[in-house]
MIKOLVO-718949 format. One record per residue (C-alpha): chain; x, y, z. Coordinates in Angstrom, 2 decimals, decimal comma, padded with zeros to 5 digits. Last residue first. Example, Ala and Ser with C-alpha at 12.3 -4.5 7.8 and 13.67 -1.06 7.14 Angstrom:
@kette->A | east->013,67 | north->-001,06 | up->007,14
@kette->A | east->012,30 | north->-004,50 | up->007,80
END
This chain:
@kette->A | east->128,68 | north->059,56 | up->103,39
@kette->A | east->128,25 | north->056,01 | up->104,67
@kette->A | east->131,04 | north->054,20 | up->106,50
@kette->A | east->132,62 | north->051,11 | up->104,93
@kette->A | east->133,52 | north->048,41 | up->107,48
@kette->A | east->132,43 | north->045,42 | up->105,39
@kette->A | east->133,64 | north->047,18 | up->102,25
@kette->A | east->137,19 | north->047,30 | up->103,58
@kette->A | east->137,04 | north->043,56 | up->104,28
@kette->A | east->135,77 | north->042,91 | up->100,74
@kette->A | east->138,67 | north->044,92 | up->099,34
@kette->A | east->141,06 | north->042,75 | up->101,35
@kette->A | east->139,35 | north->039,61 | up->100,01
@kette->A | east->140,19 | north->040,59 | up->096,43
@kette->A | east->137,86 | north->040,46 | up->093,41
@kette->A | east->135,28 | north->042,92 | up->094,69
@kette->A | east->131,85 | north->042,53 | up->093,05
@kette->A | east->129,47 | north->045,31 | up->094,11
@kette->A | east->131,98 | north->047,94 | up->095,27
@kette->A | east->134,79 | north->047,14 | up->092,82
@kette->A | east->132,35 | north->046,67 | up->089,93
@kette->A | east->130,41 | north->049,84 | up->090,65
@kette->A | east->133,60 | north->051,86 | up->091,05
@kette->A | east->135,17 | north->050,80 | up->087,77
@kette->A | east->138,42 | north->048,89 | up->088,21
@kette->A | east->141,69 | north->048,46 | up->090,05
@kette->A | east->142,51 | north->045,80 | up->092,64
@kette->A | east->145,44 | north->044,67 | up->094,73
@kette->A | east->147,88 | north->047,43 | up->093,84
@kette->A | east->151,07 | north->047,07 | up->095,88
@kette->A | east->152,80 | north->049,15 | up->098,54
@kette->A | east->151,68 | north->047,07 | up->101,51
@kette->A | east->148,03 | north->047,32 | up->100,48
@kette->A | east->146,43 | north->049,30 | up->097,68
@kette->A | east->142,91 | north->049,44 | up->096,20
@kette->A | east->142,42 | north->051,48 | up->093,03
@kette->A | east->138,88 | north->052,77 | up->092,49
@kette->A | east->137,33 | north->054,09 | up->089,28
@kette->A | east->134,73 | north->056,74 | up->088,49
@kette->A | east->135,11 | north->058,16 | up->091,99
@kette->A | east->132,73 | north->060,37 | up->093,98
@kette->A | east->130,42 | north->058,34 | up->096,19
@kette->A | east->132,31 | north->055,05 | up->096,28
@kette->A | east->135,59 | north->056,80 | up->097,11
@kette->A | east->134,02 | north->058,75 | up->099,97
@kette->A | east->132,48 | north->055,56 | up->101,36
@kette->A | east->135,78 | north->053,72 | up->100,91
@kette->A | east->137,33 | north->056,03 | up->103,47
@kette->A | east->141,10 | north->055,42 | up->103,58
@kette->A | east->141,44 | north->058,17 | up->101,00
@kette->A | east->143,77 | north->059,34 | up->098,25
@kette->A | east->142,09 | north->061,33 | up->095,49
@kette->A | east->143,20 | north->061,57 | up->091,88
@kette->A | east->141,05 | north->064,23 | up->090,25
@kette->A | east->140,63 | north->065,20 | up->086,60
@kette->A | east->139,41 | north->068,76 | up->086,13
@kette->A | east->136,71 | north->069,35 | up->083,53
@kette->A | east->136,29 | north->072,85 | up->084,95
@kette->A | east->132,56 | north->072,96 | up->085,78
@kette->A | east->131,79 | north->069,27 | up->086,34
@kette->A | east->135,13 | north->068,34 | up->087,89
@kette->A | east->135,02 | north->071,43 | up->090,09
@kette->A | east->131,44 | north->070,59 | up->091,10
@kette->A | east->132,56 | north->067,09 | up->092,12
@kette->A | east->135,23 | north->068,66 | up->094,32
@kette->A | east->132,68 | north->070,96 | up->095,94
@kette->A | east->130,26 | north->068,11 | up->096,63
@kette->A | east->133,06 | north->066,02 | up->098,18
@kette->A | east->134,02 | north->068,94 | up->100,42
@kette->A | east->130,39 | north->069,33 | up->101,53
@kette->A | east->130,00 | north->065,60 | up->102,26
@kette->A | east->133,13 | north->065,62 | up->104,40
@kette->A | east->131,78 | north->068,71 | up->106,17
@kette->A | east->128,66 | north->066,84 | up->107,27
@kette->A | east->130,63 | north->063,72 | up->108,23
@kette->A | east->133,09 | north->065,59 | up->110,45
@kette->A | east->136,46 | north->066,59 | up->109,05
@kette->A | east->140,05 | north->065,37 | up->109,56
@kette->A | east->139,82 | north->062,68 | up->106,86
@kette->A | east->138,21 | north->064,86 | up->104,18
@kette->A | east->141,17 | north->065,91 | up->102,00
@kette->A | east->142,97 | north->062,55 | up->102,42
@kette->A | east->145,66 | north->063,54 | up->099,88
@kette->A | east->144,06 | north->065,26 | up->096,88
@kette->A | east->145,79 | north->065,46 | up->093,49
@kette->A | east->144,08 | north->067,82 | up->091,05
@kette->A | east->144,83 | north->067,34 | up->087,35
@kette->A | east->144,15 | north->069,66 | up->084,39
@kette->A | east->144,81 | north->072,67 | up->086,57
@kette->A | east->142,36 | north->075,58 | up->086,46
@kette->A | east->144,83 | north->078,29 | up->087,56
@kette->A | east->143,09 | north->079,09 | up->090,85
@kette->A | east->142,17 | north->075,45 | up->091,54
@kette->A | east->144,84 | north->074,78 | up->094,17
@kette->A | east->144,09 | north->078,05 | up->095,94
@kette->A | east->140,37 | north->077,28 | up->096,10
@kette->A | east->141,11 | north->073,72 | up->097,28
@kette->A | east->143,25 | north->075,06 | up->100,11
@kette->A | east->140,63 | north->077,63 | up->101,10
@kette->A | east->138,06 | north->074,81 | up->101,08
@kette->A | east->140,25 | north->072,86 | up->103,49
@kette->A | east->140,56 | north->075,86 | up->105,76
@kette->A | east->136,77 | north->076,25 | up->105,78
@kette->A | east->136,28 | north->072,59 | up->106,69
@kette->A | east->138,80 | north->072,80 | up->109,51
@kette->A | east->137,08 | north->075,87 | up->110,90
@kette->A | east->138,61 | north->079,30 | up->110,36
@kette->A | east->140,14 | north->081,65 | up->112,94
@kette->A | east->143,30 | north->079,53 | up->113,15
@kette->A | east->144,01 | north->080,23 | up->109,47
@kette->A | east->144,04 | north->084,00 | up->110,00
@kette->A | east->141,17 | north->086,02 | up->108,60
@kette->A | east->141,03 | north->089,04 | up->106,28
@kette->A | east->140,53 | north->086,97 | up->103,14
@kette->A | east->137,84 | north->084,97 | up->104,94
@kette->A | east->135,96 | north->088,19 | up->105,67
@kette->A | east->136,00 | north->089,16 | up->101,99
@kette->A | east->134,92 | north->085,63 | up->101,05
@kette->A | east->131,68 | north->086,10 | up->103,04
@kette->A | east->130,47 | north->082,50 | up->103,31
@kette->A | east->132,73 | north->079,98 | up->101,59
@kette->A | east->130,82 | north->078,27 | up->098,79
@kette->A | east->134,02 | north->077,10 | up->097,04
@kette->A | east->133,17 | north->079,40 | up->094,15
@kette->A | east->133,17 | north->082,30 | up->096,58
@kette->A | east->136,73 | north->081,49 | up->097,62
@kette->A | east->137,73 | north->081,48 | up->093,95
@kette->A | east->136,13 | north->084,88 | up->093,35
@kette->A | east->137,82 | north->086,30 | up->096,45
@kette->A | east->141,20 | north->085,13 | up->095,14
@kette->A | east->140,59 | north->086,62 | up->091,70
@kette->A | east->139,66 | north->089,98 | up->093,18
@kette->A | east->142,77 | north->089,91 | up->095,36
@kette->A | east->144,96 | north->089,01 | up->092,37
@kette->A | east->143,46 | north->091,86 | up->090,34
@kette->A | east->144,12 | north->094,34 | up->093,15
@kette->A | east->147,67 | north->093,07 | up->093,68
@kette->A | east->148,40 | north->093,42 | up->089,96
@kette->A | east->149,13 | north->090,34 | up->087,83
@kette->A | east->152,34 | north->090,59 | up->085,83
@kette->A | east->154,20 | north->088,22 | up->088,14
@kette->A | east->151,77 | north->085,35 | up->087,39
@kette->A | east->152,75 | north->082,33 | up->089,50
@kette->A | east->154,26 | north->084,48 | up->092,24
@kette->A | east->151,36 | north->086,91 | up->091,86
@kette->A | east->148,77 | north->084,21 | up->092,51
@kette->A | east->150,49 | north->082,75 | up->095,57
@kette->A | east->151,18 | north->086,22 | up->096,97
@kette->A | east->147,50 | north->087,11 | up->096,66
@kette->A | east->146,47 | north->083,90 | up->098,45
@kette->A | east->148,98 | north->084,43 | up->101,26
@kette->A | east->147,95 | north->088,03 | up->101,82
@kette->A | east->144,28 | north->087,12 | up->101,72
@kette->A | east->144,60 | north->084,28 | up->104,22
@kette->A | east->146,11 | north->086,58 | up->106,82
@kette->A | east->149,65 | north->085,93 | up->107,95
@kette->A | east->150,79 | north->084,68 | up->111,36
@kette->A | east->149,57 | north->081,08 | up->110,97
@kette->A | east->151,23 | north->080,58 | up->107,55
@kette->A | east->149,06 | north->078,03 | up->105,75
@kette->A | east->150,29 | north->074,47 | up->105,13
@kette->A | east->149,16 | north->073,17 | up->108,53
@kette->A | east->145,70 | north->074,60 | up->107,91
@kette->A | east->145,53 | north->072,67 | up->104,64
@kette->A | east->145,38 | north->069,46 | up->106,63
@kette->A | east->145,24 | north->066,39 | up->104,39
@kette->A | east->146,85 | north->068,19 | up->101,47
@kette->A | east->145,33 | north->069,51 | up->098,27
@kette->A | east->147,63 | north->069,27 | up->095,27
@kette->A | east->147,84 | north->071,02 | up->091,91
@kette->A | east->148,77 | north->070,10 | up->088,36
@kette->A | east->148,81 | north->072,06 | up->085,10
@kette->A | east->149,57 | north->075,70 | up->085,96
@kette->A | east->151,48 | north->076,21 | up->089,18
@kette->A | east->152,60 | north->072,64 | up->089,69
@kette->A | east->153,89 | north->072,31 | up->086,12
@kette->A | east->155,78 | north->075,61 | up->086,22
@kette->A | east->157,42 | north->074,69 | up->089,52
@kette->A | east->158,32 | north->071,23 | up->088,25
@kette->A | east->159,98 | north->072,65 | up->085,13
@kette->A | east->161,99 | north->075,11 | up->087,22
@kette->A | east->163,15 | north->072,34 | up->089,56
@kette->A | east->164,32 | north->070,02 | up->086,79
@kette->A | east->162,36 | north->067,02 | up->085,52
@kette->A | east->164,03 | north->063,62 | up->086,01
@kette->A | east->160,92 | north->061,47 | up->085,87
@kette->A | east->158,05 | north->063,58 | up->084,58
@kette->A | east->157,77 | north->061,88 | up->081,19
@kette->A | east->155,72 | north->063,96 | up->078,77
@kette->A | east->152,56 | north->062,89 | up->076,93
@kette->A | east->150,19 | north->065,05 | up->078,96
@kette->A | east->151,66 | north->063,51 | up->082,12
@kette->A | east->153,83 | north->060,39 | up->082,02
@kette->A | east->155,19 | north->058,79 | up->085,20
@kette->A | east->157,73 | north->056,03 | up->084,61
@kette->A | east->158,95 | north->052,70 | up->085,91
@kette->A | east->161,74 | north->051,85 | up->088,33
@kette->A | east->163,67 | north->053,46 | up->091,19
@kette->A | east->161,40 | north->056,46 | up->091,69
@kette->A | east->163,17 | north->058,15 | up->094,59
@kette->A | east->162,70 | north->058,89 | up->098,27
@kette->A | east->165,26 | north->059,97 | up->100,88
@kette->A | east->165,08 | north->063,62 | up->099,82
@kette->A | east->161,32 | north->063,65 | up->100,35
@kette->A | east->159,01 | north->062,88 | up->097,43
@kette->A | east->157,15 | north->065,87 | up->096,03
@kette->A | east->157,51 | north->065,32 | up->092,29
@kette->A | east->153,76 | north->065,59 | up->091,68
@kette->A | east->153,28 | north->062,00 | up->090,50
@kette->A | east->155,63 | north->060,72 | up->093,20
@kette->A | east->153,62 | north->062,57 | up->095,84
@kette->A | east->150,52 | north->060,88 | up->094,42
@kette->A | east->151,94 | north->057,38 | up->094,74
@kette->A | east->153,68 | north->057,95 | up->098,08
@kette->A | east->150,35 | north->059,05 | up->099,54
@kette->A | east->148,73 | north->055,74 | up->098,70
@kette->A | east->151,66 | north->053,52 | up->099,75
@kette->A | east->149,78 | north->051,14 | up->102,04
@kette->A | east->151,17 | north->052,72 | up->105,20
@kette->A | east->147,77 | north->053,72 | up->106,53
@kette->A | east->145,04 | north->051,50 | up->105,09
@kette->A | east->143,94 | north->051,54 | up->101,48
@kette->A | east->142,11 | north->053,45 | up->098,75
@kette->A | east->143,32 | north->055,38 | up->095,72
@kette->A | east->140,31 | north->057,08 | up->094,14
@kette->A | east->140,27 | north->057,93 | up->090,43
@kette->A | east->138,11 | north->060,80 | up->089,19
@kette->A | east->138,06 | north->061,37 | up->085,42
@kette->A | east->137,92 | north->064,77 | up->083,71
@kette->A | east->140,76 | north->063,92 | up->081,32
@kette->A | east->141,67 | north->060,24 | up->081,74
@kette->A | east->143,74 | north->058,91 | up->084,64
@kette->A | east->146,07 | north->055,94 | up->084,25
@kette->A | east->147,32 | north->053,37 | up->086,73
@kette->A | east->150,37 | north->051,13 | up->087,10
@kette->A | east->152,16 | north->050,45 | up->090,38
@kette->A | east->155,13 | north->048,05 | up->090,27
@kette->A | east->156,11 | north->048,27 | up->093,95
@kette->A | east->155,60 | north->051,17 | up->096,36
@kette->A | east->157,57 | north->051,64 | up->099,60
@kette->A | east->160,70 | north->049,59 | up->098,86
@kette->A | east->163,60 | north->050,27 | up->101,22
@kette->A | east->166,68 | north->051,70 | up->099,47
@kette->A | east->166,75 | north->054,92 | up->101,44
@kette->A | east->163,06 | north->055,35 | up->100,63
@kette->A | east->162,01 | north->053,41 | up->097,53
@kette->A | east->159,46 | north->053,91 | up->094,79
@kette->A | east->158,49 | north->051,43 | up->092,07
@kette->A | east->156,36 | north->052,58 | up->089,14
@kette->A | east->155,21 | north->050,01 | up->086,58
@kette->A | east->153,72 | north->052,72 | up->084,36
@kette->A | east->151,85 | north->055,70 | up->085,81
@kette->A | east->149,87 | north->057,39 | up->083,05
@kette->A | east->148,25 | north->060,79 | up->083,40
@kette->A | east->146,03 | north->062,64 | up->080,93
@kette->A | east->145,19 | north->059,53 | up->078,97
@kette->A | east->142,38 | north->058,92 | up->076,49
@kette->A | east->141,84 | north->055,20 | up->076,63
@kette->A | east->142,76 | north->052,28 | up->074,35
@kette->A | east->142,00 | north->048,79 | up->075,56
@kette->A | east->143,92 | north->045,94 | up->077,22
@kette->A | east->146,17 | north->048,03 | up->079,45
@kette->A | east->144,97 | north->046,40 | up->082,65
@kette->A | east->142,80 | north->049,39 | up->083,53
@kette->A | east->141,55 | north->049,32 | up->079,94
@kette->A | east->140,39 | north->045,75 | up->080,44
@kette->A | east->138,56 | north->046,76 | up->083,61
@kette->A | east->137,06 | north->049,64 | up->081,61
@kette->A | east->135,72 | north->047,23 | up->079,00
@kette->A | east->134,33 | north->044,97 | up->081,74
@kette->A | east->131,97 | north->047,53 | up->083,20
@kette->A | east->131,68 | north->051,27 | up->082,67
@kette->A | east->129,71 | north->051,80 | up->085,84
@kette->A | east->129,96 | north->055,53 | up->086,35
@kette->A | east->130,63 | north->057,22 | up->089,61
@kette->A | east->128,35 | north->059,80 | up->091,21
@kette->A | east->127,33 | north->063,21 | up->089,93
@kette->A | east->123,57 | north->062,86 | up->090,28
@kette->A | east->123,87 | north->060,69 | up->093,38
@kette->A | east->124,97 | north->057,07 | up->093,60
@kette->A | east->125,75 | north->056,18 | up->089,99
@kette->A | east->125,85 | north->058,01 | up->086,71
@kette->A | east->128,46 | north->058,52 | up->084,05
@kette->A | east->130,85 | north->060,91 | up->082,47
@kette->A | east->134,23 | north->060,57 | up->080,86
END
C-alpha cells in the first residue's frame, strides 16, 4: 500500500474505506492480524481486546503514554512476553498461521527470517566487551550455519552501509560504547533487516535520540519500506514521528485501543478526546 502525505514518503490518506477495514468491515491484504487479544501479567490485565491488522509494506504506528500497553502488544506479536505474561484471549495470525502456542524452535526460525525487532536502546542489547563486527557475524552465522565468516562479514558491512553509517569497516571494529546513540540504533536496524523480514517491529526506536537523529532514523526506516517492501509496526509516544511515517495510527490508553484509522484522518479529525490531547502537545519532526 502506498500513498502520499507529509514528505515524499509520508502516510497515505485512504479515508473512510480504510476506517471500515480497520473495524473489519472491508477486505484487506493481511500480513499480520491481531484478533481480540487480551494479555495478562500474573493474572492482571495489561492489554484488553486489541484488534489490528498490518498489510504487506504498510506502516502502523501504535501511540500512547507510558503504561498504555503499546510495548506489550508488539512483544506479544513476537512471542517475547516475560514469564509472567500470557495471551489469555484472542489470537495473533502471521502469514496465515496462528502464533499462539508456537514452540521455541518455531519462534527462533520466525524471528530470524520473517520477523525482526528493534528495541528502544540497541546499545543495551549489544555485548559491551565484544566488537560490533564479531556480534554481527555471529548473528548471521547462527541463522545461516553454512555462511562463511568472510561472507558474513561482507554481508554485515553491506547492511551497515545501507543504513548510511559512515565507514562501516570502522563500525565493525568498534565497541558499542564507542558509537553514538544514533549509530547504535542504526546498527540494531541493520542487524534486524539482514534477512529482509516481512515485518519489522520497532519499540520506541527514536525516543532516546535528539531531533536530528530521530529524523535520520525515520528516513532510514522509510527507505527500508520502500526498498524491501517491509511492513513496520512502530511503537512511539511521539505523535510527530507517527504522523510523519505511518499509514495508519492506533491510539492506546490503559491497555485498550481508543482509535485506529488512516493517519490523515486521525491527525486532522480525531474521534477521541485523548487523541486530541496528544495532538495538542505533538512535537514536530
